[in-house]
N, C-alpha and C positions, 0 to 999 in steps of 0.2 A: 810286414803287414800287421796291422793292429789286431790283437787277439779279440777285442770287443767287436770289431767289425766282422771278423770271421764268425764269431758266435751269433751275431745278428743275422748274417746271411744263412747260417745253418738253421736257425729257428724259423726263418721265413720259408726255406725249402721244406722243412719238416711240416709246417702248417699246410703248405700246398699239397704235400703228399698225403697228409691226414684227410684233407678234403677230397682228394682223388680216390682214396680208399673208400670213403663214405659214398662217393658217387658210384663206384663199382658195386658196392654192396647193395645199394637200393635197386640196381638194375636186376638183381636176382629175384626181387619181389615185384617185378614189372612196373617200376616207377622210373620216371626220367632221372638222369644223373643230377640235374639241377636241384632236385629235392635233397639228395645226399650232400651236395655242396652247401646248401642252406643249413641243413642239420649240423654239419661239421662246424660251420660258422657260429651257430647258436651254442653248440657245446663248448667250443674254444672261448667264446665270450663269457659263458657262465662260469668257466673255470678261471676267469680273470686274466686270460692271455691278451696281450696287446701287440698289435703288429707294428713293425718298423715303418719307416718312411717309404722304403722301396715297395713293400707289400701293399701299403696304402695306395700308392700310385697305380700298381697293377689292379687293385680292386676298383679304383675309379675308372680305369680304362675298361674293365670288364662290365661295369654297370652301364657305361656309355654304349658299348657294343650291344649289350642286351636290349637296351631301350631302342637303339637303332633297328635291331632285328625285329622287335615287336612292331615298330612303326612301319616297317616294310610289309609286314603281314596284315596290317590293319586295313580293313575294307571300309571306305567312307560310306558306301550305301548301307552297310549294316549299322553304322552309327546314326544315320538319318532316321532309322525306324524307331 
């Protein structure tokens, strides 16, 4: 197996774990885990970290599922007001 590929997968996994840790930490201050995930993404981006193709695909799926969930909870009557 290619060492570069292994390193790429390791960095993707470490970024996911980093976001998971931030998600858990913000629950201690009574905030939803999504806030921690967003903060982790901002921190990693500010540090100049770039995700691989695999993590980018997972991120796209996550955004799609988030928008779908928001759409399910959206009430048309509230929008009409």
